[in-house]
C-alpha positions as CSV (number, residue, x, y, z in Angstrom):
1,M,147.0,166.6,112.7
2,P,143.9,164.8,111.3
3,D,140.8,165.2,113.4
4,M,138.7,162.3,114.8
5,L,136.1,162.7,112.0
6,S,138.8,162.2,109.4
7,L,140.3,159.2,111.2
8,E,137.0,157.5,111.6
9,T,136.1,158.1,108.0
10,A,139.4,156.5,106.9
11,A,138.9,153.5,109.2
12,L,135.4,153.0,108.0
13,G,136.6,153.3,104.4
14,S,139.2,150.5,105.0
15,E,136.6,148.2,106.6
16,A,134.0,148.9,103.9
17,R,136.5,148.1,101.1
18,H,137.4,144.8,103.0
19,W,133.7,143.7,103.2
20,R,133.0,144.7,99.6
21,R,135.9,142.5,98.4
22,A,134.5,139.7,100.6
23,C,131.0,140.1,99.1
24,V,132.5,139.9,95.6
25,G,134.5,136.9,96.6
26,L,131.3,135.0,97.6
27,G,130.4,134.9,93.9
28,E,133.6,133.2,93.0
29,L,132.0,129.8,93.2
30,D,135.0,127.9,91.9
31,V,136.6,128.7,95.2
32,A,133.7,127.2,97.2
33,A,133.8,124.0,95.1
34,S,136.1,122.8,92.4
35,P,135.2,123.5,88.8
36,G,135.2,119.8,88.1
37,A,132.6,119.2,90.9
38,W,130.3,122.0,89.5
39,A,130.6,120.4,86.1
40,E,129.3,117.1,87.4
41,L,125.9,118.6,88.3
42,E,123.0,118.1,86.0
43,S,122.8,121.3,83.9
44,Y,119.5,122.7,85.2
45,L,120.4,121.9,88.8
46,G,123.8,123.5,88.5
47,L,122.4,126.6,86.8
48,S,119.7,126.9,89.5
49,V,122.2,126.6,92.4
50,R,124.9,128.8,90.9
51,S,122.6,131.6,89.7
52,N,121.1,131.8,93.2
53,L,124.5,132.0,94.9
54,I,125.8,134.5,92.4
55,A,122.7,136.7,92.8
56,Q,123.3,136.6,96.6
57,S,126.8,137.9,96.1
58,K,125.6,140.7,93.8
59,R,123.0,141.8,96.3
60,L,125.6,142.1,99.0
61,T,128.0,143.9,96.8
62,A,125.4,146.4,95.9
63,Q,124.7,147.0,99.6
64,A,128.4,147.5,100.1
65,D,128.5,150.0,97.3
66,Q,125.6,151.9,98.9
67,L,127.4,152.0,102.2
68,M,130.6,153.4,100.6
69,Y,128.5,156.1,98.8
70,A,127.0,157.0,102.2
71,L,130.5,157.2,103.7
72,R,131.7,159.5,101.0
73,A,128.7,161.8,101.6
74,A,129.1,161.8,105.4
75,E,129.7,165.2,106.9
76,K,129.2,164.8,110.7
77,V,129.7,162.3,113.5
78,A,126.0,161.2,113.3
79,D,126.5,160.3,109.6
80,L,129.5,158.1,110.5
81,D,127.6,156.4,113.3
82,Q,124.9,155.4,110.8
83,V,127.6,154.2,108.3
84,R,129.1,152.1,111.1
85,A,125.7,150.6,112.0
86,D,125.2,149.8,108.3
87,L,128.6,148.2,108.1
88,L,128.0,145.9,111.0
89,S,124.7,145.0,109.5
90,L,126.4,144.2,106.2
91,R,128.9,142.0,108.0
92,R,126.1,140.0,109.7
93,R,124.4,139.5,106.3
94,Y,127.7,138.5,104.8
95,L,128.3,135.8,107.4
96,R,124.8,134.4,106.8
97,A,125.4,134.4,103.1
98,E,128.8,132.7,103.6
99,A,127.1,129.9,105.5
100,T,124.8,129.3,102.5
101,V,127.7,129.3,100.0
102,D,129.7,127.0,102.2
103,F,126.8,124.6,102.6
104,F,126.2,124.2,98.9
105,G,129.9,124.3,98.1
106,D,130.6,121.4,100.5
107,A,127.6,119.5,99.1
108,V,128.8,120.0,95.5
109,N,132.4,119.1,96.5
110,T,131.4,115.6,97.4
111,R,131.2,115.1,93.6
112,T,134.8,115.8,92.8
113,N,135.4,112.1,92.0
114,A,133.8,111.2,88.7
115,T,132.4,107.8,89.9
116,T,130.9,109.4,93.0
117,A,129.5,112.2,90.9
118,A,127.6,109.8,88.6
119,I,126.3,107.9,91.6
120,M,125.0,111.1,93.2
121,R,123.4,112.1,89.9
122,G,121.6,108.8,89.9
123,L,120.3,109.5,93.4
124,D,119.3,113.0,92.3
125,A,117.2,111.4,89.5
126,L,115.6,108.9,91.9
127,A,114.7,111.6,94.3
128,V,113.0,113.7,91.6
129,H,111.2,110.7,90.3
130,S,109.9,109.8,93.7
131,M,108.3,113.2,94.1
132,D,107.1,113.5,90.6
133,Q,105.0,110.4,90.9
134,V,102.7,112.0,93.5
135,L,103.1,115.7,92.6
136,R,102.5,115.6,88.9
137,P,98.9,114.3,89.2
138,L,98.3,117.2,91.6
139,G,99.7,119.8,89.2
140,I,102.8,120.5,91.3
141,D,106.3,120.6,89.8
142,A,108.9,118.5,91.6
143,P,111.9,120.7,92.6
144,P,115.5,119.9,91.6
145,V,117.4,117.8,94.0
146,L,121.1,118.0,95.1
147,T,122.1,114.9,97.0
148,Y,125.4,114.9,98.8
149,L,127.4,112.3,100.8
150,D,128.2,112.8,104.4
151,K,129.0,111.1,107.7
152,G,126.5,110.2,110.4
153,M,123.6,107.8,111.1
154,G,120.7,109.5,109.6
155,A,119.8,111.4,106.4
156,S,118.4,114.9,106.3
157,I,116.9,117.4,103.9
158,L,117.1,121.2,103.4
159,R,113.8,121.6,101.5
160,S,113.6,123.5,98.3
161,G,112.1,126.9,99.1
162,A,113.2,126.7,102.7
163,R,114.5,129.9,104.2
164,L,118.4,129.8,104.2
165,W,120.8,131.4,106.6
166,D,120.8,134.6,104.6
167,A,117.0,134.7,104.4
168,S,117.0,133.7,100.7
169,L,115.1,130.6,99.5
170,S,116.9,127.4,98.8
171,P,117.0,126.8,95.0
172,A,116.9,123.0,95.3
173,A,116.2,120.3,97.8
174,A,119.6,119.4,99.3
175,I,119.5,115.8,100.7
176,K,122.2,114.3,102.8
177,V,122.9,110.6,102.0
178,T,124.9,108.8,104.7
179,R,128.0,106.7,103.6
180,H,126.9,103.6,105.5
181,N,123.5,103.6,103.7
182,L,124.8,104.6,100.2
183,W,124.0,101.2,98.8
184,Q,120.5,101.0,100.4
185,P,119.5,104.6,99.9
186,T,115.8,104.2,101.0
187,S,116.1,107.1,103.4
188,L,116.2,109.3,100.3
189,L,112.5,108.8,99.9
190,H,111.8,109.6,103.5
191,E,113.5,112.9,102.8
192,T,111.6,113.5,99.6
193,G,108.5,112.7,101.6
194,H,109.2,115.7,103.7
195,Q,109.4,117.9,100.6
196,V,106.1,116.4,99.1
197,A,104.3,116.9,102.5
198,H,105.5,120.6,102.5
199,L,104.4,121.3,98.9
200,T,101.0,119.7,99.3
201,G,100.2,120.9,102.8
202,W,99.6,117.4,104.0
203,I,100.9,117.7,107.6
204,P,98.1,119.6,109.3
205,E,95.5,117.3,107.9
206,L,97.4,114.2,108.8
207,A,98.1,115.5,112.3
208,A,94.4,116.1,112.8
209,A,93.5,112.6,111.5
210,L,96.0,110.9,113.7
211,H,94.8,112.8,116.7
212,R,91.1,111.8,116.0
213,A,92.0,108.2,115.6
214,V,94.0,107.9,118.9
215,L,92.1,110.3,121.1
216,P,89.3,107.9,122.3
217,H,92.1,105.6,123.6
218,S,94.6,108.0,125.1
219,E,94.8,111.8,125.1
220,L,98.6,111.6,125.8
221,A,99.1,109.3,122.9
222,A,96.9,111.4,120.6
223,D,98.9,114.5,121.3
224,A,102.1,112.6,120.7
225,W,101.0,111.2,117.3
226,S,99.8,114.6,116.2
227,S,103.2,116.1,117.1
228,W,104.9,113.3,115.1
229,A,102.9,113.9,111.9
230,S,105.7,115.2,109.8
231,E,108.0,112.2,110.5
232,V,105.1,109.8,110.2
233,A,104.2,111.3,106.8
234,A,107.8,110.9,105.6
235,D,108.0,107.2,106.7
236,V,104.6,106.5,105.1
237,Y,105.7,108.1,101.9
238,A,108.8,106.0,101.6
239,F,106.7,102.9,102.4
240,S,104.2,103.7,99.7
241,L,106.9,103.8,97.0
242,L,109.3,101.2,98.3
243,G,107.3,98.8,100.5
244,Y,109.3,96.9,103.1
245,A,112.7,97.9,101.7
246,P,113.1,101.0,104.0
247,V,112.1,99.2,107.2
248,P,115.3,97.2,108.0
249,A,117.5,100.2,107.3
250,L,115.3,102.3,109.6
251,A,115.5,99.7,112.4
252,T,119.3,99.7,112.0
253,V,119.6,103.5,112.3
254,V,117.2,104.0,115.2
255,D,118.4,101.0,117.3
256,G,120.4,101.3,120.5
257,P,120.0,100.6,124.2
258,S,116.4,100.2,125.3
259,A,116.6,103.4,127.2
260,A,117.5,105.2,124.0
261,V,114.8,103.6,121.8
262,Y,112.1,104.6,124.3
263,R,113.5,108.1,124.8
264,M,111.0,110.9,124.0
265,P,112.9,114.2,124.0
266,F,110.7,117.3,124.4
267,G,109.8,118.8,121.1
268,D,111.4,116.0,119.0
269,P,109.2,115.4,115.9
270,H,110.3,111.8,115.6
271,P,108.2,109.1,117.1
272,I,109.6,107.0,119.9
273,A,112.1,104.8,118.0
274,A,110.6,101.5,119.2
275,L,107.1,102.6,118.3
276,R,108.3,103.9,114.9
277,V,109.7,100.5,113.9
278,H,106.5,98.7,115.0
279,F,104.4,101.3,113.0
280,N,106.4,100.6,109.9
281,T,106.0,96.9,110.2
282,A,102.3,97.5,110.7
283,L,102.2,99.4,107.4
284,C,103.6,96.2,105.7
285,R,101.2,93.9,107.6
286,T,98.2,96.0,106.6
287,W,99.0,96.1,102.9
288,F,100.9,92.8,102.4
289,G,99.7,90.4,105.1
290,P,102.3,88.3,107.0
291,G,105.9,88.5,106.1
292,P,109.5,89.1,107.3
293,W,108.3,92.4,108.9
294,D,106.5,90.4,111.5
295,E,109.8,88.7,112.6
296,L,111.4,92.1,112.8
297,S,108.6,93.4,115.0
298,E,108.8,90.4,117.3
299,R,112.6,90.7,117.5
300,W,112.2,94.3,118.6
301,L,109.7,93.4,121.2
302,A,112.1,90.8,122.6
303,R,115.1,93.2,122.4
304,H,113.3,96.2,123.8
305,P,110.5,95.0,126.2
306,L,108.0,97.7,127.2
307,S,109.1,97.3,130.8
308,A,112.3,99.1,129.8
309,A,110.3,102.3,128.9
310,P,109.9,105.3,131.2
311,K,106.3,105.9,132.4
312,D,105.1,108.4,129.8
313,A,106.6,106.5,126.9
314,A,105.3,103.2,128.2
315,E,101.8,104.7,128.4
316,I,102.0,106.0,124.8
317,V,103.4,102.8,123.4
318,A,100.8,100.6,125.3
319,A,97.9,102.7,124.0
320,S,99.3,102.8,120.4
321,M,100.3,99.2,119.7
322,P,96.7,97.9,119.2
323,L,96.0,100.9,117.0
324,L,99.0,100.7,114.6
325,E,97.1,99.0,111.7
326,R,94.3,101.5,112.1
327,L,96.8,104.3,112.0
328,A,98.4,102.8,108.8
329,D,95.0,103.0,107.2
330,V,94.6,106.6,108.3
331,C,97.9,107.5,106.7
332,T,97.4,105.7,103.4
333,R,93.7,105.3,102.8
334,T,92.2,108.6,104.2
335,R,91.1,111.1,101.6
336,M,93.0,114.4,102.1
337,Q,92.5,117.9,100.6
338,A,96.3,117.9,100.3
339,F,95.9,115.2,97.6
340,N,92.9,116.9,95.8
341,G,90.4,114.8,97.7
342,T,92.0,111.5,97.0
343,Y,94.3,109.3,99.3
344,L,98.0,108.7,99.2
345,A,97.7,105.0,98.1
346,K,95.7,106.1,95.1
347,L,98.7,108.2,94.0
348,A,101.4,105.8,95.2
349,D,99.9,102.3,95.5
350,P,101.9,100.1,98.0
351,R,100.6,97.0,96.3
352,R,103.0,97.6,93.4
353,V,105.9,97.0,95.7
354,A,104.5,94.0,97.5
355,P,107.1,91.1,97.5
356,G,105.1,89.1,95.0
357,E,104.9,92.1,92.6
358,L,108.6,92.7,92.9
359,K,109.3,89.1,92.1
360,R,107.1,89.3,89.0
361,L,109.0,92.4,87.8
362,A,112.3,90.6,88.3
363,D,111.1,87.5,86.5
364,R,109.7,89.5,83.5
365,A,112.7,91.7,83.2
366,G,115.4,89.0,83.6
367,A,118.8,90.2,82.6
368,S,117.5,93.5,81.4
369,L,116.4,94.6,84.9
370,Y,119.4,96.9,85.4
371,T,120.3,97.6,81.8
372,S,117.0,98.5,80.2
373,T,116.6,102.3,79.7
374,Y,112.8,101.8,79.5
375,L,112.7,100.1,82.9
376,Q,115.1,102.7,84.2
377,R,112.7,105.4,83.2
378,V,109.4,103.8,84.3
379,E,110.3,101.5,87.2
380,P,113.1,103.1,89.2
381,M,111.2,102.9,92.5
382,R,110.5,99.2,92.2
383,I,114.0,98.4,91.0
384,L,115.4,100.3,94.0
385,S,113.1,98.4,96.4
386,L,114.0,95.0,94.8
387,T,117.7,95.7,94.8
388,V,117.8,96.8,98.4
389,L,115.8,93.7,99.5
390,R,118.1,91.4,97.5
391,G,121.1,93.0,99.3
392,L,119.8,92.4,102.8
393,D,121.0,88.8,102.9
394,S,124.1,89.2,100.7
395,V,127.7,89.5,101.9
396,D,128.9,90.3,98.4
397,P,129.9,93.9,97.3
398,P,126.8,95.8,96.1
399,I,127.8,95.7,92.5
400,A,124.2,95.7,91.1
401,M,123.2,98.8,93.1
402,R,126.4,100.6,92.3
403,N,126.3,99.9,88.6
404,W,122.6,100.8,88.3
405,L,123.1,104.1,90.1
406,L,126.0,104.8,87.8
407,R,123.8,104.2,84.8
408,L,121.0,106.4,86.2
409,G,123.7,109.1,86.7
410,G,124.6,108.9,83.0
411,D,127.7,106.8,83.1
412,R,127.3,104.6,80.0
413,S,130.7,103.0,80.4
414,V,129.4,100.5,83.0
415,A,129.4,96.9,81.7
416,A,126.0,95.2,81.4
């Protein structure tokens, strides 16, 4: 009759072989996403993501091989106990790696349809361009971007270089684009603003500057603005490149009952929703003067009176409202070491996306606005802003945006 040592050795061998097969299987990326979807990625992006995931599978497989070698060399119960501990550790690492593969596989699989794939490639290109405009003068390379389509109200980003579930670093910035905002994808630049802020180290400086500006008026509000710096930075970044275009979409996403728009969950990096909308309209007012943003702000004040806010939120909003234009200046006109001693508006001048400037672009471009490869290359941010603003009052299908994104994504079959 086999002894317990032999039985445990056999059981551990069976388990080890199972997890080794699983580790090898993680590298079979055509199981995680269809070969057609992988083929729709831009070549550098696809290579970067695939090589990272395959390397992860190889590392785990090598660990499984080491474990099986240790099992073969085991001579006593203590050796088997160590093998079992290592086996459980491998299983945990596998599950974390599996989460990473599933995340990227699901993201890539949103490109199974050729039309959707071209649109997403167009959004990839817009995202990289939006970062390159600020990062290139600072000597920082913009990372590759993988956009993917998903449900929900708000966009999100898994930053390039962020620590993944398995402790590896993300090979690309993965940005969720919501279906309801696919044809006004201004939130894309809010998310790339997060990536730029991370790469430049902007947030600590901005948090300190916001705190200094608000502190003489309210310590509670100063602490709040400092804690919101990361989301404020992302909103300001989108404004600097797109002007007013992101603001109506933002107001739509964060709207709700007054109790919700004045809610201030503990630890939430997002500003109070009502205050966030008013701050974004203040950015427009500071740079562009009066305009439709004023009507939006007034409408929000009527829809969500301050009397509906709980005490702490009401104190913060009341202290902040008179300071919003000053805070807009802090964010866009204050020199920062993160920007090599210059200020954001020097790198991304909001005046280029003022309504009058967008109209001049449209008048000069005429029928070539969406078909010119030159304009596609040098003016994608202004074309995006103009197209989103044109669509606000239209009930027609978003043909112009759809076809432009298809062209950006390399689909040359789209009619002019």
